[in-house]
C-alpha positions as CSV (number, residue, x, y, z in Angstrom):
1,M,-62.2,-117.0,-3.4
2,T,-61.7,-120.7,-2.6
3,D,-63.6,-122.8,0.0
4,T,-61.1,-121.7,2.6
5,G,-61.9,-118.0,2.0
6,V,-62.3,-115.9,5.1
7,Y,-63.2,-112.2,5.2
8,Q,-64.6,-109.4,7.4
9,A,-68.2,-108.2,6.9
10,L,-69.7,-105.0,8.4
11,G,-73.3,-103.9,9.0
12,L,-72.7,-100.2,9.3
13,Q,-75.2,-98.5,11.6
14,V,-75.7,-94.9,10.4
15,N,-78.0,-92.0,11.0
16,C,-80.7,-91.4,8.4
17,R,-81.6,-87.9,7.5
18,A,-85.2,-87.7,6.3
19,V,-86.0,-85.7,3.2
20,N,-89.8,-85.5,3.6
21,M,-89.9,-81.9,4.7
22,M,-87.4,-80.7,2.1
23,S,-87.8,-79.3,-1.3
24,V,-86.9,-81.6,-4.2
25,E,-83.6,-79.7,-4.7
26,D,-82.7,-79.8,-1.0
27,A,-83.6,-83.4,-0.9
28,R,-81.1,-84.2,-3.7
29,Q,-78.4,-82.3,-1.9
30,S,-79.2,-84.1,1.3
31,I,-78.8,-87.5,-0.5
32,F,-75.4,-86.5,-1.8
33,S,-74.3,-85.3,1.7
34,T,-75.4,-88.7,3.1
35,I,-73.2,-90.5,0.6
36,E,-70.3,-88.3,1.6
37,H,-71.0,-89.1,5.3
38,V,-71.1,-92.8,4.6
39,D,-67.8,-92.5,2.8
40,S,-66.3,-90.7,5.8
41,L,-67.6,-93.3,8.3
42,L,-66.2,-96.1,6.1
43,T,-62.7,-94.5,6.1
44,G,-62.6,-94.5,9.8
45,S,-64.2,-97.9,10.2
46,Q,-61.9,-99.6,7.7
47,G,-58.9,-98.1,9.4
48,F,-59.9,-99.4,12.8
49,L,-60.8,-102.8,11.5
50,R,-57.5,-103.1,9.7
51,S,-55.6,-102.6,13.0
52,F,-58.1,-104.3,15.3
53,A,-59.3,-107.3,13.3
54,G,-56.3,-107.6,11.0
55,A,-58.2,-106.8,7.9
56,P,-60.8,-104.2,6.7
57,A,-64.3,-105.2,5.8
58,T,-64.7,-106.7,2.3
59,L,-68.6,-106.7,2.5
60,V,-70.4,-103.6,3.9
61,V,-74.2,-103.4,4.3
62,L,-76.0,-100.1,4.8
63,P,-79.4,-99.6,6.4
64,E,-82.8,-99.5,4.7
65,Y,-83.7,-96.3,2.8
66,F,-80.5,-94.7,4.3
67,L,-80.5,-91.9,1.7
68,T,-84.0,-90.5,2.4
69,S,-86.0,-92.3,5.2
70,F,-89.5,-93.5,4.3
71,P,-92.4,-91.6,2.7
72,M,-94.4,-90.3,5.6
73,G,-97.6,-88.8,4.2
74,D,-96.1,-88.2,0.8
75,T,-98.1,-89.0,-2.4
76,I,-96.7,-91.5,-4.8
77,E,-95.9,-88.7,-7.3
78,G,-94.4,-86.5,-4.7
79,W,-92.1,-89.3,-3.4
80,Q,-91.1,-90.2,-7.0
81,A,-89.8,-86.6,-7.4
82,K,-88.2,-86.2,-3.9
83,G,-87.3,-89.6,-2.5
84,C,-86.5,-91.8,-5.4
85,I,-83.3,-92.4,-7.4
86,E,-82.9,-93.5,-11.1
87,M,-81.4,-96.8,-12.0
88,D,-78.6,-95.0,-13.8
89,G,-78.6,-91.8,-11.7
90,Q,-75.9,-89.8,-10.0
91,E,-76.6,-91.4,-6.7
92,Y,-75.4,-94.8,-8.0
93,E,-72.4,-93.2,-9.6
94,K,-71.4,-91.7,-6.2
95,L,-72.1,-94.9,-4.4
96,S,-70.0,-96.8,-7.0
97,A,-67.1,-94.4,-6.4
98,V,-67.4,-95.3,-2.6
99,A,-67.2,-99.0,-3.4
100,Q,-64.2,-98.5,-5.6
101,K,-62.4,-96.3,-3.2
102,H,-62.7,-98.7,-0.3
103,N,-62.4,-101.9,-2.5
104,I,-65.6,-103.3,-1.1
105,Y,-68.8,-105.0,-2.0
106,L,-71.4,-102.4,-0.9
107,S,-75.0,-103.3,-0.3
108,G,-77.8,-100.8,0.5
109,N,-81.4,-100.0,0.0
110,A,-83.2,-97.1,-1.7
111,Y,-86.4,-96.1,-3.4
112,E,-85.9,-96.5,-7.1
113,L,-87.7,-95.5,-10.3
114,D,-88.1,-98.0,-13.1
115,P,-88.9,-96.7,-16.6
116,N,-90.8,-99.9,-17.3
117,F,-93.3,-98.9,-14.5
118,P,-93.5,-95.1,-14.6
119,Q,-96.6,-94.9,-12.4
120,L,-94.9,-96.3,-9.4
121,Y,-91.5,-96.9,-7.7
122,F,-89.9,-99.9,-6.0
123,Q,-87.9,-100.3,-2.9
124,T,-84.6,-101.7,-4.1
125,S,-81.8,-103.5,-2.4
126,F,-78.6,-103.4,-4.4
127,I,-75.0,-104.7,-4.3
128,I,-72.2,-102.7,-5.9
129,G,-68.9,-104.6,-6.5
130,P,-65.4,-103.2,-6.0
131,S,-65.3,-102.4,-9.7
132,G,-68.1,-99.9,-9.2
133,D,-70.7,-102.0,-11.2
134,V,-74.2,-102.7,-9.8
135,I,-74.0,-106.5,-9.7
136,L,-77.4,-107.2,-8.1
137,R,-80.7,-105.4,-7.9
138,Y,-83.5,-106.9,-5.7
139,R,-86.9,-105.3,-5.4
140,R,-88.7,-105.7,-2.1
141,L,-91.5,-108.2,-2.5
142,V,-93.6,-107.6,0.7
143,S,-94.4,-104.1,1.7
144,M,-97.3,-102.5,3.5
145,F,-97.6,-99.1,1.8
146,G,-95.5,-99.3,-1.3
147,A,-95.7,-101.1,-4.6
148,T,-93.8,-104.4,-5.1
149,P,-93.2,-106.6,-8.1
150,H,-96.0,-108.8,-6.8
151,D,-98.5,-106.0,-7.3
152,V,-97.6,-106.0,-11.1
153,L,-96.4,-109.6,-11.2
154,D,-97.3,-110.6,-14.7
155,A,-95.8,-107.5,-16.3
156,Y,-92.7,-107.8,-14.0
157,L,-92.1,-111.4,-15.0
158,D,-92.5,-110.5,-18.7
159,I,-89.7,-108.0,-18.3
160,Y,-87.3,-109.5,-15.7
161,G,-88.2,-113.2,-15.6
162,E,-88.2,-115.5,-12.6
163,E,-84.6,-114.7,-11.8
164,G,-85.6,-111.0,-11.3
165,L,-87.7,-111.9,-8.2
166,F,-84.9,-113.7,-6.3
167,P,-81.6,-112.7,-7.8
168,V,-78.3,-114.2,-6.5
169,V,-74.9,-113.1,-7.6
170,D,-71.9,-115.4,-7.6
171,T,-68.8,-113.4,-6.5
172,P,-65.3,-114.1,-5.2
173,I,-66.7,-113.6,-1.6
174,G,-69.5,-116.1,-2.0
175,R,-73.0,-116.1,-3.5
176,L,-74.8,-113.0,-2.3
177,A,-78.5,-112.0,-2.1
178,C,-80.5,-109.3,-0.4
179,V,-83.6,-109.3,1.8
180,A,-85.2,-106.0,2.7
181,S,-86.4,-104.9,6.1
182,E,-89.4,-106.8,7.5
183,E,-89.0,-109.5,4.8
184,I,-86.6,-111.2,7.3
185,L,-89.9,-112.2,9.0
186,Y,-91.0,-114.1,6.0
187,P,-89.0,-117.4,5.8
188,E,-90.1,-118.1,2.3
189,I,-88.2,-115.1,0.9
190,T,-84.8,-116.0,2.4
191,R,-85.4,-119.7,1.5
192,A,-86.1,-118.8,-2.1
193,H,-82.7,-117.0,-2.3
194,V,-80.9,-119.9,-0.7
195,L,-82.5,-122.4,-3.0
196,R,-81.0,-120.3,-5.8
197,G,-77.6,-120.7,-4.1
198,A,-77.3,-117.8,-1.7
199,E,-74.8,-118.1,1.1
200,V,-74.7,-114.6,2.5
201,I,-77.9,-112.5,3.0
202,C,-77.5,-108.7,3.0
203,H,-80.2,-107.3,5.1
204,S,-80.8,-103.6,5.0
205,S,-83.3,-102.7,7.7
206,S,-84.7,-99.8,9.7
207,E,-86.3,-101.4,12.7
208,V,-87.3,-100.9,16.3
209,G,-84.4,-100.5,18.7
210,S,-84.7,-102.2,22.0
211,L,-82.7,-104.0,24.6
212,Q,-85.3,-106.8,24.3
213,D,-85.4,-109.4,21.6
214,T,-87.5,-107.9,18.8
215,P,-89.3,-110.0,16.1
216,K,-86.8,-109.0,13.4
217,N,-83.8,-109.7,15.7
218,I,-85.1,-113.2,16.4
219,A,-85.8,-113.8,12.8
220,K,-82.3,-112.9,11.7
221,R,-80.9,-115.8,13.7
222,A,-83.7,-118.1,12.6
223,R,-83.1,-117.4,8.9
224,A,-79.4,-117.9,9.3
225,Y,-79.7,-121.3,11.2
226,E,-82.5,-122.8,9.1
227,N,-80.7,-122.0,5.8
228,I,-77.1,-122.5,6.9
229,A,-76.3,-119.0,5.7
230,Y,-74.7,-115.8,7.0
231,V,-76.9,-112.7,7.6
232,V,-75.3,-109.3,7.5
233,S,-77.8,-106.8,8.9
234,A,-77.6,-103.0,9.1
235,N,-80.1,-100.9,11.0
236,S,-80.7,-97.1,11.1
237,A,-79.0,-95.4,14.1
238,S,-81.8,-92.8,14.0
239,I,-84.1,-91.0,11.7
240,T,-83.9,-87.2,12.0
241,D,-85.7,-84.2,10.5
242,I,-89.1,-85.8,10.5
243,P,-92.0,-85.7,13.1
244,F,-91.0,-89.1,14.4
245,P,-89.0,-90.0,17.6
246,A,-85.5,-90.1,16.2
247,E,-84.1,-93.0,18.0
248,S,-87.1,-95.4,17.7
249,T,-84.8,-97.1,15.1
250,N,-81.5,-98.1,16.7
251,H,-79.4,-101.0,17.8
252,H,-79.1,-104.5,16.3
253,S,-76.8,-104.1,13.3
254,Q,-75.1,-107.4,13.3
255,I,-73.4,-110.4,11.7
256,V,-75.1,-113.8,12.3
257,N,-73.3,-116.9,11.3
258,Y,-74.7,-120.1,9.8
259,L,-75.2,-121.6,13.2
260,G,-77.4,-118.7,14.3
261,A,-74.8,-117.1,16.5
262,I,-74.3,-113.4,16.6
263,L,-70.7,-112.6,15.9
264,G,-70.9,-108.9,16.5
265,E,-73.7,-106.5,17.2
266,A,-74.1,-102.7,17.5
267,G,-75.6,-100.9,20.4
268,S,-76.9,-97.4,20.3
269,G,-76.0,-94.7,17.7
270,E,-73.8,-94.7,14.7
271,S,-71.6,-97.8,15.0
272,M,-69.2,-100.2,13.3
273,C,-69.6,-102.8,16.1
274,G,-71.8,-105.0,13.9
275,Y,-68.9,-106.7,12.2
276,G,-67.6,-110.2,12.1
277,E,-65.8,-112.9,10.1
278,I,-67.4,-114.8,7.3
279,D,-65.9,-118.2,6.7
280,L,-67.2,-119.5,3.4
281,G,-65.3,-122.8,3.7
282,A,-66.9,-123.6,7.1
283,L,-70.3,-122.8,5.7
284,R,-69.8,-125.0,2.6
285,R,-68.5,-127.9,4.7
286,T,-71.5,-127.6,7.0
287,R,-73.9,-127.7,4.0
288,R,-72.4,-131.0,2.9
289,K,-72.6,-132.8,6.3
290,P,-75.0,-135.7,6.1
291,G,-76.5,-135.2,9.6
292,M,-79.6,-134.0,11.4
293,T,-78.3,-130.4,11.6
294,N,-78.3,-130.1,7.8
295,T,-81.6,-128.2,7.7
296,L,-81.1,-127.2,4.1
297,A,-80.5,-130.6,2.6
298,R,-83.4,-132.1,4.6
299,Q,-86.0,-129.9,3.0
300,R,-89.0,-131.9,1.5
301,L,-90.5,-129.1,-0.7
302,E,-93.0,-131.3,-2.6
303,L,-95.0,-131.5,0.6
304,F,-95.8,-127.8,0.5
305,A,-96.4,-127.3,-3.2
306,G,-100.2,-127.9,-2.9
307,V,-100.6,-125.6,0.1
308,Y,-98.6,-122.7,-1.3
309,G,-99.6,-123.1,-5.0
310,G,-103.2,-124.0,-4.5
311,Q,-104.5,-120.8,-3.0
312,T,-104.2,-117.1,-2.8
313,V,-103.8,-114.9,0.3
314,Y,-102.7,-111.4,-0.7
315,P,-103.6,-111.2,-4.4
316,A,-101.0,-110.6,-7.2
317,N,-101.4,-108.0,-9.9
318,S,-103.6,-105.7,-7.7
319,L,-102.0,-102.7,-9.4
320,A,-102.0,-104.0,-13.0
321,G,-103.5,-101.4,-15.3
322,V,-103.8,-98.8,-12.5
323,E,-102.6,-95.5,-13.7
324,K,-102.9,-93.3,-10.6
325,I,-102.1,-95.1,-7.3
326,E,-103.4,-94.0,-4.0
327,R,-101.8,-95.0,-0.7
328,S,-105.3,-96.1,0.5
329,H,-105.1,-99.0,-2.1
330,F,-102.7,-101.0,0.1
331,Q,-104.7,-100.7,3.3
332,N,-107.9,-101.5,1.4
333,T,-106.4,-104.5,-0.3
334,L,-105.1,-105.8,3.0
335,Q,-108.6,-105.4,4.6
336,D,-110.1,-107.3,1.6
337,T,-107.6,-110.0,2.1
338,I,-108.5,-110.4,5.8
339,D,-112.2,-110.5,5.0
340,D,-111.6,-113.2,2.4
341,L,-109.5,-115.3,4.8
342,A,-112.4,-115.1,7.3
343,K,-114.9,-116.0,4.6
344,R,-112.9,-119.1,3.7
345,G,-112.6,-120.2,7.3
346,I,-108.8,-119.7,7.5
347,I,-109.1,-117.2,10.3
């Protein structure tokens, strides 16, 4: 795609059926049924966009953990068996078929096993190209109750390198990257992707639904404006089959342009209203303007190197060498971090 390339993007807001209370076998069938449901919703959405907007979506983002919901009370081992997918598993094969069928770039988020780290799992955001190939795999870096690459940082870097932390893929529809869920609240994560060239941020989320501005909803616009980037965000329409109020997650699937303006936003329930036009040429021209509004080119990163690099807040490698991981580890580590910040006079 050239600098004048324009296309439609869609943050598809879909219901999430939780697998927590299912058997392992039933959970796997539920995951396959969810993929079929997504395929069906895409068929209808693409047909409508073709007639309404003049073109179907080229980039589609699905919500966070859309296949399973989150591990609510499940052990690490239990969730590995029930709620995780393999890097070369049938789930990716079926999702690849969906991307090929609709000729789209398909981004989503799932809990994923990694044979290099058999004692844990990662929350992975992925992008599948129209060819059916997985062209990007990003592991969530900030999580409250789940392992991240930061928790085994040295080993992770040995295997995947620095580029494995903040991957960006160059495609005919622009340079794409992923940010997961609450990570939109951490400006450093999006900035790191953008400093590697990202132009479009695929944000799979499952967040509080409200008619009021929520922290995540505010952050989507802030990340877009300060980085001169598009944000394509998809939220869960609900989470069912779990002892949890189903529609606590709802609303706010949206497209935000590089000026921080919301181009389209979903209301309640399953929806394709979070769609809008991505204009790569306009974004690239804006990034090259020598003016005050060029918040990307005006970054003075050397000023912050000492602050960020000279101290630790939440420690890296806290799970290095740990064979059996308990959920309590994460809460305990956070409490230790808070105590340390107080001891150092930071809080």
